[in-house]
C-alpha angles and dihedrals in degrees: 000000000000091000091052092054092051095045096075112150114256114212112242094199130029112195110246146151129221112239135184122218117191149114139254119214137198127183108226122227118244089268117052114237100238131040090230091056091045093053094047100040126081115228094251092060101095103150130082110196138174122203113201149177116210138172121245113272091357095305110179107242097181094099088061109029123075093179144328122229117208112200107203131187113292090247090072121086110249099018091194118060119183118201115194100180138030136313089060097203145110126212122201142158119235148140106243149019129266139160116277118206112214118196118192115201111194127210089248092057097256116138126206125186126205135174128214127185110215111240122201095177093086137030093243128019125174146157129215119238139172119241107201114213101199135044119272129208093254141007113283125213117199123172094332093315119120119206108198120207113210 
């Protein structure tokens, strides 16, 4: 009986996709490019940035992802942006960096949470992550990323 309880099968392969979470950055000139941006942007906002989630080598993630929630700093309106179709990204203009929480809700109900610190020191900054596509026995924590099994 004891041997049977300990002999639970361990999955050798958990379906997953490699994703990249990052941001692009552009320093704006002293005059903003469009009148709409100029009217809606305070003078101190000199950075246009895009935070994104992408599949490795252009992998199509639509069969797996229901939507991606980008939790921005509370000074943005709205601070929560939900993207339901690719490209999974948000572009804004601002003055400084902050940590963006990215929540991926999959079509199967699984939820994964990631964090990305905006970086204005380079044009493109990203980190590589694993998006698990099936439930695991327990929550997994990998490099500050929590994969939540529902």
